PAVEX-319697 format. One record per residue: residue number from 1; residue in three letters; y, z, x of N, C-alpha, C in turn. Coordinates in steps of 0.02 Angstrom, whole numbers, plus 50000, padded with zeros to 5 digits. Atoms other than C-alpha are relative to their C-alpha. Layout:
BEGIN
<NUM,ALA,<Y,Z,X>,<Y,Z,X>,<Y,Z,X>>
...
***
This chain:
BEGIN
<1,MET,<49935,49968,49998>,<50248,49210,49591>,<49992,50073,50019>>
<2,ARG,<50002,49931,49979>,<50279,49376,49676>,<50052,50040,49961>>
<3,TYR,<49955,49956,50036>,<50360,49523,49590>,<50023,50056,50046>>
<4,CYS,<49970,49948,49959>,<50475,49651,49670>,<49968,50068,49985>>
<5,PRO,<50029,49934,50011>,<50392,49821,49696>,<50051,50052,49979>>
<6,GLU,<49947,49952,50017>,<50560,49907,49669>,<50022,49992,49927>>
<7,CYS,<49970,50009,50066>,<50629,49828,49510>,<49958,49955,49954>>
<8,GLY,<50042,50043,50041>,<50494,49707,49450>,<50027,49929,49993>>
<9,GLY,<49969,50067,50004>,<50607,49554,49471>,<49960,49948,50040>>
<10,ASP,<50032,50055,49963>,<50553,49384,49538>,<50022,50001,50073>>
<11,MET,<49984,50005,49929>,<50544,49364,49726>,<49990,49929,50023>>
<12,SER,<50007,50067,49970>,<50572,49203,49821>,<49989,50009,50074>>
<13,TYR,<50014,49997,49928>,<50518,49164,49998>,<50050,49957,50037>>
<14,ALA,<49953,50036,49958>,<50650,49115,50125>,<49965,49980,50065>>
<15,ILE,<50037,50024,49941>,<50566,49006,50256>,<50038,50014,50064>>
<16,ALA,<49959,49991,49940>,<50710,49022,50379>,<49994,50071,50029>>
<17,THR,<50003,49931,49977>,<50699,49212,50388>,<49930,50030,49994>>
<18,LYS,<50069,49977,50012>,<50515,49228,50337>,<49999,50067,49962>>
<19,HIS,<49995,49939,50041>,<50562,49361,50208>,<49992,49982,49927>>
<20,HIS,<50001,50005,50073>,<50526,49384,50024>,<50062,50036,49976>>
<21,ILE,<49937,49972,50023>,<50691,49415,49935>,<49999,50003,49924>>
<22,CYS,<49998,49990,50072>,<50709,49488,49760>,<50063,49968,49972>>
<23,LYS,<49943,50033,50031>,<50821,49384,49648>,<50042,50049,49959>>
<24,SER,<49964,49951,50041>,<50870,49539,49547>,<50037,50053,50041>>
<25,CYS,<49969,49944,49964>,<50901,49682,49668>,<50017,49984,50073>>
<26,GLY,<49983,50019,49932>,<50910,49590,49835>,<49955,50029,50054>>
<27,LEU,<50046,49971,49951>,<50766,49683,49919>,<49971,49944,50043>>
<28,SER,<50025,50051,49954>,<50712,49586,50074>,<49944,50031,50042>>
<29,LEU,<50058,49973,49964>,<50539,49614,50149>,<49960,49945,50033>>
<30,THR,<50048,50046,49970>,<50421,49528,50269>,<49935,50004,49961>>
<31,GLN,<50065,49998,50035>,<50245,49489,50208>,<49965,50066,50012>>
<32,GLN,<50034,49937,49984>,<50176,49642,50298>,<50034,50060,49966>>
<33,GLU,<49964,49945,50034>,<50312,49758,50230>,<49987,50000,49925>>
<34,LEU,<50014,50006,50071>,<50282,49692,50054>,<49930,50027,49985>>
<35,TYR,<50068,49976,50010>,<50095,49725,50070>,<49997,50076,50006>>
<36,GLU,<50001,49927,49989>,<50122,49901,50140>,<50033,50038,49943>>
<37,LEU,<49965,49967,50055>,<50247,49947,50003>,<49959,49998,49937>>
<38,ARG,<50042,50004,50060>,<50131,49885,49866>,<49941,50048,50006>>
<39,GLU,<50056,49953,49991>,<49986,49985,49940>,<50023,50072,49990>>
<40,LYS,<49973,49933,50007>,<50095,50140,49948>,<50015,50018,49927>>
<41,LEU,<49981,49988,50069>,<50153,50121,49768>,<49941,49994,49951>>
<42,ARG,<50059,50009,50043>,<49979,50080,49700>,<49974,50068,49979>>
<43,PRO,<50026,49934,50023>,<49912,50222,49593>,<49931,50012,50029>>
<44,ASN,<50065,49980,49972>,<49766,50317,49667>,<49951,50007,49942>>
<45,LEU,<50048,50001,50055>,<49616,50284,49555>,<49939,50044,50013>>
<46,GLU,<50056,49956,49986>,<49499,50409,49637>,<50000,50059,49952>>
<47,THR,<50005,49941,50043>,<49435,50544,49523>,<49999,50062,50044>>
<48,ALA,<50001,49937,49963>,<49440,50727,49574>,<49932,50009,50034>>
<49,GLU,<50066,49993,49971>,<49252,50724,49604>,<49991,49953,50061>>
<50,GLU,<50005,50047,49944>,<49266,50570,49717>,<50040,50027,50060>>
<51,LYS,<49960,49971,49946>,<49404,50655,49818>,<49963,50057,50033>>
<52,LYS,<50037,49943,49974>,<49299,50812,49836>,<49941,49976,50043>>
<53,GLN,<50057,50027,49963>,<49148,50710,49893>,<50023,49969,50066>>
<54,LYS,<49973,50030,49939>,<49254,50615,50020>,<50019,50055,50050>>
<55,GLN,<49982,49945,49956>,<49322,50779,50090>,<49937,50031,50031>>
<56,ARG,<50063,49972,49974>,<49144,50847,50107>,<49971,49954,50054>>
<57,SER,<50027,50049,49953>,<49088,50688,50193>,<50040,50000,50065>>
<58,ASP,<49958,49999,49940>,<49236,50689,50313>,<49989,50064,50040>>
<59,TYR,<50011,49936,49966>,<49208,50873,50354>,<49932,49999,50035>>
<60,LEU,<50066,50003,49971>,<49023,50843,50385>,<50000,49956,50062>>
<61,LYS,<49995,50044,49941>,<49061,50698,50503>,<50035,50036,50058>>
<62,TRP,<49964,49963,49949>,<49187,50807,50596>,<49955,50054,50030>>
<63,TRP,<50041,49945,49978>,<49067,50954,50606>,<49943,49975,50044>>
<64,LEU,<50054,50027,49961>,<48923,50848,50668>,<50023,49971,50067>>
<65,SER,<49974,50028,49938>,<49033,50764,50799>,<50011,50055,50052>>
<66,LYS,<49989,49944,49953>,<49068,50935,50877>,<49934,50026,50029>>
<67,LYS,<50066,49975,49979>,<48880,50968,50896>,<49968,49958,50055>>
<68,LYS,<50030,50045,49950>,<48847,50825,51017>,<50017,50020,50070>>
***
């Protein structure tokens, strides 16, 4: 069973329109839209140190790419 990312209600799948529709609030989303919305609403679990390390790594990749 899928749950609505907006209100938490049950969602049903309409084969005719290929949309997931919330039984509570009426939100209608395609499979891709539902996935993207859930990813957007998912809490970021990276710690501050992990974010800092990723920024350093990204900067180093950028800096090294300019040296070629």
